C-alpha positions in Angstrom: -8.1 112.1 -23.0 -7.5 108.4 -23.7 -7.1 106.1 -20.8 -3.5 105.0 -20.4 -2.6 101.4 -19.8 1.1 101.7 -19.3 1.7 99.7 -16.2 5.4 99.2 -15.6 5.0 99.0 -11.9 6.8 97.5 -8.9 4.9 97.0 -5.7 7.2 96.9 -2.7 7.0 97.1 1.0 3.5 97.8 2.4 1.8 97.6 -1.0 3.4 94.3 -1.8 2.2 93.0 1.6 -1.3 94.1 0.9 -1.5 92.3 -2.4 0.0 89.2 -1.0 -2.4 89.3 1.9 -5.3 89.7 -0.5 -4.2 86.7 -2.4 -3.5 84.4 0.5 -6.2 85.4 3.0 -8.9 85.1 0.3 -8.5 81.3 0.6 -11.8 79.9 2.0 -10.3 78.5 5.2 -8.4 81.7 6.0 -11.1 84.0 5.0 -13.5 82.4 7.4 -11.0 82.5 10.2 -11.1 78.7 10.6 -7.4 78.4 11.6 -4.9 80.5 13.4 -3.0 82.9 11.1 0.7 83.5 12.0 2.1 86.4 10.0 5.7 87.6 9.6 7.1 84.0 9.6 10.4 84.4 7.7 11.3 80.7 7.7 10.4 78.8 10.8 8.0 79.4 13.7 8.2 77.3 16.9 4.8 76.3 18.3 5.3 75.6 22.0 3.2 72.8 23.6 2.9 72.5 27.4 1.9 69.2 29.1 1.3 68.6 32.8 0.2 65.7 35.0 -2.4 66.1 37.8 -1.2 69.3 39.4 -3.6 69.3 42.4 -2.0 67.3 45.3 -2.8 66.7 48.9 -1.8 69.6 51.1 1.3 69.5 53.3 3.2 72.1 55.4 6.1 72.1 52.9 6.5 73.1 49.3 6.7 69.9 47.4 7.2 70.2 43.7 5.7 66.8 42.8 4.0 67.7 39.6 5.6 67.3 36.2 5.7 69.9 33.4 6.7 68.8 29.9 7.6 71.4 27.3 7.6 70.2 23.7 7.4 72.0 20.4 6.3 71.7 16.8 7.8 73.8 14.0 5.9 75.6 11.3 8.1 75.9 8.3 7.1 78.2 5.4 8.2 77.6 1.9 8.9 80.2 -0.8 6.6 80.2 -3.9 6.4 82.3 -7.0 3.9 83.2 -9.8 5.4 84.1 -13.2 2.7 84.9 -15.7 2.7 86.4 -19.2 -0.7 87.8 -20.1 -1.9 89.5 -23.3 -3.2 93.0 -22.7 -6.0 92.7 -25.2 -7.5 89.6 -23.5 -8.3 91.7 -20.4 -8.6 95.3 -21.7 -12.1 95.0 -22.9 -13.4 93.6 -19.6 -11.6 96.3 -17.7 -12.8 99.1 -19.9 -16.3 97.8 -19.7 -16.1 98.1 -15.9 -15.0 101.7 -16.2 -18.0 102.5 -18.4 -20.4 101.2 -15.8 -21.8 98.2 -17.7 -20.0 95.6 -15.6 -21.9 93.2 -13.4 -18.9 93.1 -11.1 -18.7 95.6 -8.3 -15.1 95.0 -7.2 -13.1 95.4 -10.4 -10.2 97.9 -9.6 -10.2 101.2 -11.5 -6.5 100.8 -12.3 -5.6 98.2 -14.9 -2.5 96.9 -13.0 -4.7 96.4 -9.9 -7.2 94.6 -12.1 -4.6 92.1 -13.3 -3.3 91.6 -9.7 -6.8 90.9 -8.5 -7.2 88.3 -11.3 -4.0 86.6 -10.3 -4.8 86.9 -6.6 -8.0 84.9 -7.1 -6.0 82.1 -8.7 -3.5 82.1 -5.9 -6.2 81.9 -3.3 -7.7 78.8 -4.9 -4.3 77.1 -4.9 -3.5 78.1 -1.3 -6.9 76.7 -0.2 -6.1 73.3 -1.7 -2.6 73.4 -0.4 -3.8 74.0 3.2 -5.6 70.7 3.3 -4.4 68.5 0.4 -0.9 69.9 -0.3 2.1 67.5 -0.7 5.5 69.0 -0.3 7.0 66.8 -3.0 4.7 68.3 -5.5 5.9 71.6 -7.1 4.0 74.6 -5.9 2.8 72.9 -2.8 3.6 72.5 0.9 2.5 69.7 3.2 -1.2 70.3 4.1 -3.1 69.2 7.1 -4.1 65.9 5.5 -0.4 64.9 5.1 0.6 66.2 8.5 -2.2 64.5 10.4 -1.7 61.2 8.6 1.9 61.2 9.6 1.3 62.0 13.3 0.8 58.9 15.3 -0.7 60.9 18.2 -3.7 62.0 16.1 -7.0 60.2 16.8 -7.7 58.3 13.6 -11.2 57.2 12.5 -11.7 54.9 9.5 -14.0 56.5 7.0 -16.1 55.5 4.1 -17.9 57.1 1.2 -20.3 59.6 2.8 -23.9 59.9 1.5 -27.1 61.4 2.8 -28.0 58.0 4.0 -25.0 57.5 6.3 -23.7 61.1 7.0 -25.3 61.2 10.5 -23.7 58.0 11.4 -20.3 59.0 10.1 -20.4 62.4 11.7 -21.3 60.6 14.9 -18.1 58.5 14.6 -16.1 61.7 14.5 -17.8 63.2 17.6 -17.5 59.9 19.5 -13.8 60.0 18.9 -13.3 63.5 20.2 -11.3 63.4 23.5 -13.3 64.3 26.6 -10.9 67.2 27.4 -11.6 68.7 24.0 -15.4 68.2 23.8 -17.2 71.4 24.7 -14.4 73.8 23.8 -15.7 77.0 22.2 -13.6 76.9 19.0 -14.1 73.1 18.5 -14.9 72.6 14.8 -15.7 69.7 12.5 -14.1 70.5 9.1 -15.8 68.8 6.2 -15.4 68.9 2.4 -18.2 69.8 0.0 -19.5 66.3 -0.5 -20.0 65.8 3.3 -21.6 69.2 3.7 -24.1 68.5 0.8 -25.0 65.1 2.2 -25.6 66.6 5.7 -27.8 69.3 4.4 -29.8 66.8 2.4 -30.2 64.6 5.4 -31.4 67.5 7.4 -33.9 68.2 4.7 -35.5 64.8 5.5 -34.0 63.0 2.5 -31.6 60.8 4.4 -32.3 57.5 6.1 -31.6 59.0 9.5 -35.0 59.3 11.0 -35.1 63.0 10.6 -38.6 63.2 9.2 -39.7 63.2 5.6 -40.1 67.0 5.4 -37.0 68.0 7.2 -36.4 71.0 9.4 -39.4 73.2 9.8 -41.1 71.1 7.1 -39.1 72.9 4.4 -37.3 69.9 2.9 -34.2 70.8 0.9 -35.4 74.4 0.7 -34.4 74.8 4.4 -30.7 75.6 4.0 -29.4 79.1 3.3 -26.4 80.9 4.8 -27.0 79.8 8.4 -24.2 77.9 10.1 -24.3 74.1 10.4 -23.9 72.3 13.7 -23.8 68.6 14.7 -24.4 67.6 18.3 -23.8 71.2 19.2 -20.4 71.4 17.4 -19.8 73.8 14.5 -19.6 72.1 11.1 -17.5 74.2 8.7 -17.2 73.3 5.0 -13.7 74.0 3.6 -13.3 73.7 -0.1 -9.7 72.5 0.1 -10.5 69.3 2.1 -10.6 66.1 0.0 -13.9 64.2 -0.4 -14.9 61.8 2.4 -12.4 63.2 4.9 -13.2 65.1 8.1 -11.1 66.8 10.8 -12.3 67.7 14.3 -10.1 70.2 16.0 -9.9 73.5 17.8 -9.3 76.3 15.3 -6.6 77.5 17.7 -4.8 74.2 17.2 -4.4 74.6 13.5 -1.9 77.2 12.1 -1.2 78.9 8.8 2.0 80.8 8.5 3.2 83.3 5.9 5.5 86.3 5.7 2.6 88.6 5.0 4.5 91.7 6.1 8.1 90.5 5.4 10.6 91.5 2.8 10.1 88.2 1.1 6.9 89.4 -0.5 7.1 90.9 -3.9 4.6 91.9 -6.6 5.6 93.2 -10.0 3.6 94.1 -13.1 5.8 94.6 -16.1 4.6 96.1 -19.4 6.7 94.5 -22.1 5.7 97.0 -24.9 8.8 99.1 -24.4 11.1 96.2 -24.1 10.1 93.9 -27.0 7.3 95.7 -28.8 4.7 93.1 -27.7 1.3 93.5 -26.1 2.3 91.2 -23.3 2.2 92.0 -19.6 4.2 90.0 -17.0 3.0 89.5 -13.5 5.5 88.4 -10.9 4.6 87.4 -7.3 6.7 85.9 -4.6 5.5 84.8 -1.2 5.8 82.2 1.6 3.3 79.9 3.1 2.9 76.8 5.2 0.7 75.1 7.8 1.2 73.1 11.0 -0.9 71.6 13.8 -0.2 71.9 17.5 -1.3 69.0 19.8 -2.0 66.0 17.7 -3.8 64.1 20.4 -6.4 66.8 20.4 -7.3 66.2 16.7 -9.6 63.7 15.1 -8.9 62.7 11.5 -11.5 60.8 9.6 -10.0 59.3 6.5 
């Protein structure tokens, strides 16, 4: 019996949510759990911030409410986005059929052709979301304000003037970021230095002994640039996380619990459709439709260092 590829399918409810989640959460920053994920945000989510002065006072016989408590808030607003694609079936059919025959080098190609197409689109969406999380600009179609735009606009954020980072100066530049971290923040368990690819590469090369940082000509364990594999990176005891969406020569030091990503992952705003156009216009085209919401926000700006 021939394999059918008729795929007039609407994904709704729970299945739509699963596909949207697969697309969004595959973004590098989200997949690694480097920010707080807030699901089911239909439009806006209020992030409450609590500030107090020195609450410990000299004892008296009376109840004296001398401390001050300040409540403020920051709003995470998600925006609606859509993907409208028209794909030719024959461009993907041979790859999919090859996977079913057992000759594919890919282990995760879905058995169903419609799922295969959704997986292809989800990968593209994840790449765009990763870039948006850090570099997005709301005025640009298909983007929301990312952390770079939000932090640059927040006067309370601790700013560090940056430069072009190389293996020769990366230790010094990372040191500037650490030196600027507020004392109340230093030592927190989820404190992270977020770096782009060029900074991560420079740091690894410096650790291999090929930077002018006094690390020794042969690097860690005398392995040179062969040292680095999948092990995590740290600087002065602080986790260093490479995020592909962050622009070159920029760094962010913050608690992961102070950075938020919101989306309606389980809301009725999510929609996925795969439409086979053969019965409608006689073509071999397939249309893929996705609708979802996404946005980011930070909490306490004074607890964030932005190197730019």
